[in-house]
C-alpha positions as CSV (number, residue, x, y, z in Angstrom):
1,X,0.0,0.0,0.0
2,X,2.9,3.8,-2.1
3,X,3.9,8.0,-0.4
4,X,-0.7,10.9,-3.7
5,X,5.1,8.0,-3.2
6,X,2.9,9.8,-3.2
7,X,2.2,5.4,-3.9
8,X,1.3,4.2,-3.8
9,X,-0.6,4.4,-4.6
10,X,0.0,3.4,-3.0
11,X,1.7,3.1,-2.9
12,X,4.1,1.0,-0.4
13,X,4.1,2.7,-1.2
14,X,6.9,4.1,-2.8
15,X,5.3,5.8,-5.5
16,X,7.7,8.6,-6.3
17,X,8.0,11.2,-8.9
18,X,11.6,12.3,-9.3
19,X,14.1,13.8,-11.6
20,X,12.4,17.1,-12.5
21,X,15.0,19.4,-14.0
22,X,16.2,22.2,-11.7
23,X,17.3,25.5,-13.0
24,X,18.8,26.8,-9.7
25,X,18.4,26.9,-6.0
26,X,14.9,28.3,-6.0
27,X,13.7,25.8,-8.5
28,X,15.4,23.0,-6.6
29,X,13.6,24.0,-3.4
30,X,10.3,23.5,-5.2
31,X,11.1,20.4,-7.1
32,X,12.4,18.7,-4.0
33,X,8.7,18.3,-3.0
34,X,8.4,15.7,-5.7
35,X,10.5,13.3,-3.6
36,X,7.4,12.4,-1.6
37,X,7.3,8.7,-1.2
38,X,3.8,7.8,-2.2
39,X,1.6,8.1,-5.2
40,X,-0.9,10.5,-3.7
41,X,1.7,12.2,-1.4
42,X,3.7,13.0,-4.5
43,X,0.7,14.6,-6.1
44,X,-0.1,16.8,-3.2
45,X,3.5,17.9,-2.8
46,X,3.4,19.0,-6.5
47,X,0.7,21.6,-5.7
48,X,3.4,23.9,-4.4
49,X,5.7,23.6,-7.5
50,X,6.0,26.7,-9.7
51,X,6.7,25.2,-13.1
52,X,6.2,27.1,-16.3
53,X,3.6,25.1,-18.2
54,X,1.4,25.5,-21.3
55,X,-1.9,27.4,-20.8
56,X,-3.7,24.8,-22.9
57,X,-3.6,21.2,-21.8
58,X,-2.3,19.0,-24.6
59,X,-3.5,15.5,-25.6
60,X,-0.2,14.2,-24.4
61,X,-0.9,15.6,-20.9
62,X,-4.3,14.0,-20.8
63,X,-2.8,10.7,-21.9
64,X,-0.1,10.9,-19.2
65,X,-2.8,11.8,-16.6
66,X,-4.8,8.7,-17.4
67,X,-1.8,6.4,-17.5
68,X,-0.6,7.7,-14.1
69,X,-4.1,7.3,-12.5
70,X,-4.2,3.7,-13.9
71,X,-0.8,2.9,-12.5
72,X,-1.5,4.3,-9.0
73,X,-5.0,3.1,-8.9
74,X,-3.9,-0.4,-9.7
75,X,-1.5,-0.6,-6.8
76,X,-4.2,-1.6,-4.3
77,X,-5.3,-4.6,-6.2
78,X,-1.7,-5.6,-6.7
79,X,-1.3,-5.6,-2.9
80,X,-4.3,-7.7,-2.5
81,X,-2.9,-10.3,-5.0
82,X,0.4,-10.3,-3.2
83,X,-1.3,-11.1,0.1
84,X,-2.7,-14.3,-1.4
85,X,0.6,-16.0,-0.5
86,X,2.6,-13.6,1.6
87,X,1.8,-12.0,5.0
88,X,1.4,-8.3,5.4
89,X,4.8,-8.0,6.9
90,X,6.4,-9.9,4.1
91,X,4.6,-7.8,1.5
92,X,5.6,-4.6,3.1
93,X,9.3,-5.6,3.4
94,X,9.4,-6.9,-0.1
95,X,7.9,-3.8,-1.6
96,X,10.4,-1.5,0.2
97,X,13.3,-3.8,-0.6
98,X,12.5,-4.1,-4.3
99,X,12.0,-0.3,-4.6
100,X,15.3,0.4,-2.8
101,X,17.3,-2.1,-5.0
102,X,15.7,-0.5,-8.1
103,X,16.9,2.9,-7.2
104,X,20.2,1.9,-5.6
105,X,22.4,3.1,-8.5
106,X,20.9,6.6,-8.2
107,X,21.4,6.5,-4.4
108,X,25.1,5.7,-4.7
109,X,25.5,8.5,-7.2
110,X,23.9,11.1,-4.9
111,X,24.6,10.0,-1.3
112,X,28.1,11.5,-1.2
113,X,26.7,14.9,-2.0
114,X,24.2,15.0,0.8
115,X,24.9,17.2,3.8
116,X,25.3,15.2,7.0
117,X,22.6,17.3,8.8
118,X,20.0,16.1,6.3
119,X,20.3,12.4,6.8
120,X,18.1,12.5,9.9
121,X,15.4,14.1,7.9
122,X,15.8,11.7,5.0
123,X,15.5,8.8,7.5
124,X,12.4,10.3,9.1
125,X,10.7,10.9,5.8
126,X,11.6,7.3,4.7
127,X,10.3,5.7,7.9
128,X,7.0,7.6,8.2
129,X,6.4,8.1,4.5
130,X,7.4,4.7,3.0
131,X,8.5,2.0,5.4
132,X,5.6,2.2,8.0
133,X,2.9,2.8,5.4
134,X,4.0,-0.2,3.4
135,X,3.2,-2.4,6.3
136,X,0.1,-0.5,7.3
137,X,-1.5,-0.7,3.9
138,X,-0.7,-4.4,3.5
139,X,-2.1,-5.1,7.0
140,X,-5.3,-3.1,6.2
141,X,-5.9,-5.0,3.0
142,X,-6.0,-8.3,4.8
143,X,-9.5,-7.3,5.8
144,X,-10.4,-4.2,3.9
145,X,-11.4,-4.2,0.2
146,X,-8.7,-2.9,-2.1
147,X,-11.1,-0.4,-3.7
148,X,-11.9,1.2,-0.4
149,X,-8.2,1.4,0.4
150,X,-7.7,3.3,-2.8
151,X,-10.4,5.8,-1.8
152,X,-9.0,6.3,1.7
153,X,-5.6,7.0,0.2
154,X,-7.0,10.3,-0.9
155,X,-6.8,11.4,2.8
156,X,-3.1,12.1,2.1
157,X,-4.2,15.5,0.9
158,X,-6.0,16.2,4.2
159,X,-3.1,15.2,6.4
160,X,-0.5,16.9,4.3
161,X,-2.3,20.2,5.0
162,X,-3.0,19.3,8.7
163,X,0.6,18.3,9.4
164,X,1.8,21.4,7.7
165,X,-0.5,23.5,10.0
166,X,0.3,21.7,13.2
167,X,4.1,21.3,12.8
168,X,5.3,23.7,10.2
169,X,3.2,26.9,10.6
170,X,1.2,26.5,7.4
171,X,-1.8,28.8,7.3
172,X,-5.3,27.3,7.8
173,X,-8.1,29.2,6.2
174,X,-11.8,28.5,6.9
175,X,-12.1,26.8,3.6
176,X,-9.2,24.5,4.3
177,X,-10.7,23.6,7.7
178,X,-13.9,22.8,5.9
179,X,-12.0,20.5,3.5
180,X,-10.3,18.7,6.3
181,X,-13.5,18.3,8.2
182,X,-15.3,16.9,5.1
183,X,-12.4,14.4,4.5
184,X,-12.6,13.0,8.0
185,X,-16.4,13.0,7.9
186,X,-16.4,11.0,4.7
187,X,-14.1,8.5,6.3
188,X,-16.5,8.0,9.1
189,X,-19.4,7.5,6.7
190,X,-17.5,5.1,4.6
191,X,-16.2,2.9,7.3
192,X,-18.8,3.2,10.1
193,X,-21.9,2.9,7.8
194,X,-20.5,1.1,4.7
195,X,-18.4,-1.6,6.3
196,X,-15.1,-3.0,5.0
197,X,-16.3,-4.3,1.6
198,X,-14.8,-7.6,2.5
199,X,-16.4,-11.0,3.0
200,X,-14.8,-12.2,6.3
201,X,-18.0,-11.1,8.1
202,X,-21.6,-11.0,6.8
203,X,-21.6,-7.3,6.2
204,X,-17.9,-6.7,6.6
205,X,-18.7,-4.2,9.3
206,X,-16.4,-5.6,12.0
207,X,-13.5,-5.3,9.6
208,X,-14.1,-1.7,8.6
209,X,-11.9,-0.6,11.5
210,X,-8.9,-1.8,9.5
211,X,-9.4,1.4,7.5
212,X,-7.7,3.1,10.5
213,X,-4.4,1.6,9.5
214,X,-4.7,3.5,6.2
215,X,-5.7,6.6,8.1
216,X,-2.4,6.2,10.1
217,X,-0.5,5.7,6.9
218,X,-1.8,8.8,5.3
219,X,-0.8,10.8,8.4
220,X,2.7,9.5,7.8
221,X,2.5,10.6,4.2
222,X,1.4,14.0,5.2
223,X,4.3,14.4,7.6
224,X,6.8,13.1,5.0
225,X,5.7,15.6,2.4
226,X,6.1,18.5,4.9
227,X,9.5,17.2,6.0
228,X,10.7,17.1,2.4
229,X,9.2,20.6,1.7
230,X,10.7,22.3,4.8
231,X,13.9,20.4,5.6
232,X,15.2,19.0,2.3
233,X,14.9,22.0,0.0
234,X,17.6,22.2,-2.6
235,X,17.9,18.4,-3.1
236,X,16.7,17.0,-6.4
237,X,13.7,14.7,-6.3
238,X,15.7,11.7,-7.5
239,X,18.3,12.3,-4.7
240,X,15.7,12.5,-2.0
241,X,13.8,9.4,-3.1
242,X,16.8,7.2,-3.8
243,X,18.8,8.1,-0.7
244,X,15.9,7.7,1.7
245,X,15.0,4.4,0.1
246,X,18.6,3.3,0.6
247,X,18.4,4.2,4.3
248,X,15.3,2.1,4.9
249,X,15.8,-0.5,2.2
250,X,18.7,-2.2,4.0
251,X,16.8,-2.9,7.2
252,X,13.8,-4.0,5.3
253,X,15.8,-6.5,3.2
254,X,17.5,-7.9,6.3
255,X,14.2,-8.4,8.0
256,X,12.7,-9.9,4.8
257,X,15.4,-12.5,4.4
258,X,16.1,-13.3,8.1
259,X,12.9,-12.5,9.9
260,X,10.2,-13.9,7.7
261,X,9.3,-17.1,5.8
262,X,9.6,-15.2,2.5
263,X,12.4,-17.4,1.0
264,X,10.7,-20.6,2.2
265,X,7.4,-19.6,0.7
266,X,9.0,-18.6,-2.6
267,X,10.7,-22.0,-2.9
268,X,7.8,-24.2,-1.7
269,X,4.4,-22.5,-1.9
270,X,2.4,-22.9,-5.2
271,X,1.8,-19.5,-6.7
272,X,4.4,-17.7,-4.7
273,X,6.4,-16.5,-7.7
274,X,3.2,-15.1,-9.2
275,X,2.4,-13.3,-5.9
276,X,6.0,-12.0,-5.8
277,X,5.5,-10.8,-9.4
278,X,2.6,-8.7,-8.3
279,X,4.6,-7.1,-5.5
280,X,7.6,-6.5,-7.7
281,X,5.3,-4.9,-10.3
282,X,3.8,-2.7,-7.6
283,X,7.2,-1.4,-6.5
284,X,8.5,-1.0,-10.0
285,X,5.5,0.8,-11.6
286,X,5.0,3.0,-8.6
287,X,8.6,4.2,-8.6
288,X,10.7,4.0,-11.8
289,X,7.8,4.3,-14.3
290,X,5.5,6.6,-12.4
291,X,8.2,9.0,-11.5
292,X,9.2,9.6,-15.1
293,X,5.7,10.0,-16.3
294,X,4.7,12.3,-13.5
295,X,7.6,14.6,-14.1
296,X,6.8,14.7,-17.8
297,X,3.2,15.5,-16.9
298,X,4.3,18.5,-14.7
299,X,6.3,19.8,-17.6
300,X,3.4,19.3,-20.1
301,X,0.7,20.9,-18.0
302,X,0.4,22.4,-14.5
303,X,0.8,21.1,-11.0
304,X,-3.0,21.6,-10.4
305,X,-3.8,19.5,-13.5
306,X,-1.4,16.8,-12.4
307,X,-2.8,16.7,-8.9
308,X,-6.3,16.0,-10.4
309,X,-5.3,12.3,-10.7
310,X,-6.2,12.3,-7.0
311,X,-9.8,12.1,-8.1
312,X,-9.2,9.4,-10.7
313,X,-7.1,7.0,-8.5
314,X,-10.1,5.9,-6.4
315,X,-12.2,5.3,-9.5
316,X,-9.5,3.0,-10.9
317,X,-9.1,1.3,-7.5
318,X,-12.8,0.7,-7.2
319,X,-13.1,-0.6,-10.7
320,X,-10.4,-3.2,-10.1
321,X,-12.1,-4.1,-6.8
322,X,-15.4,-4.6,-8.5
323,X,-13.8,-6.8,-11.2
324,X,-12.4,-8.9,-8.3
325,X,-15.8,-9.3,-6.7
326,X,-15.5,-6.7,-3.9
327,X,-18.6,-5.1,-2.4
328,X,-19.3,-1.4,-2.9
329,X,-22.6,0.0,-1.5
330,X,-24.3,3.4,-1.4
331,X,-22.6,4.3,1.9
332,X,-19.3,3.7,0.4
333,X,-20.2,5.9,-2.5
334,X,-21.5,8.7,-0.2
335,X,-18.3,8.5,1.8
336,X,-16.1,8.7,-1.3
337,X,-18.0,11.7,-2.6
338,X,-17.6,13.5,0.7
339,X,-13.9,12.8,0.9
340,X,-13.3,13.9,-2.6
341,X,-15.3,17.0,-2.0
342,X,-13.1,17.8,0.9
343,X,-10.0,17.2,-1.3
344,X,-11.4,19.5,-4.0
345,X,-12.0,22.3,-1.4
346,X,-8.4,21.9,-0.1
347,X,-7.0,22.1,-3.6
348,X,-8.9,25.2,-4.5
349,X,-8.6,27.0,-1.1
350,X,-5.9,29.7,-0.9
């Protein structure tokens, strides 16, 4: 489950746009926001980027937007498929390990240039914005429908703003407070009245509380985005992403190989390689592929246009869930509408 990085979706969530060209210190301060470690988290961070973009949205930009929403919206069903064989802890550790190994060449290229005082902030962002959410999303999806997980991931917008206000002095207007309130209210409607969308209980209601794990993950995403924004300015997005993944990837890989049954399952359990393929695809698409496409989209359009995939990701996630037989009722729909209304207000409020 990305850091809108973001993830994943998602995205375990190491969903991470990076590599935006910088034309100087001021530009670097802004583009460093793109190091957010989850799909949706990355999208919300991009709102603050001042990039010169065309006034008319091109067909290429629309195509990129749809592709990105598809990639990030698919991350939740990929987690579900990985959980068929592997435990939540194994899935989370695998996701982080694969993403870290994928970006290790970039990390080795940049780590020597990082100021020593910044390593603690990179480690903090990596832990709260990637490592912990990877496990929280996976654990939530053991009982919660993947489509609902995709909707709840939109709360990253809410907590990015809230963490910024509580810890970094970001201004809260009345409209922003309204957006935050709607986001939280929609969560209550979706989980308390709609249930989990799963089939472990007759209505799935008892399992709806697993959505609180995703709530906690999005709080971590919100904190991570603000740490990158306020403490890691001047670093390129690829440096932020690759180095923080290197810092957390080592412990994740050691735990995966020595503290779990991952290798034993891979060697003996039928379907284990298929499940591993889903997890590897999750990590790869949410990092290497999505980061390139997202940066291209920012250059082709505007940050506001790029962030609009926040509204498309839940639709894609729900569509995959429906194809996989997950339940989605009117209360779920009402909760989703309320959450996305709150996100829209936050995006538009100044």
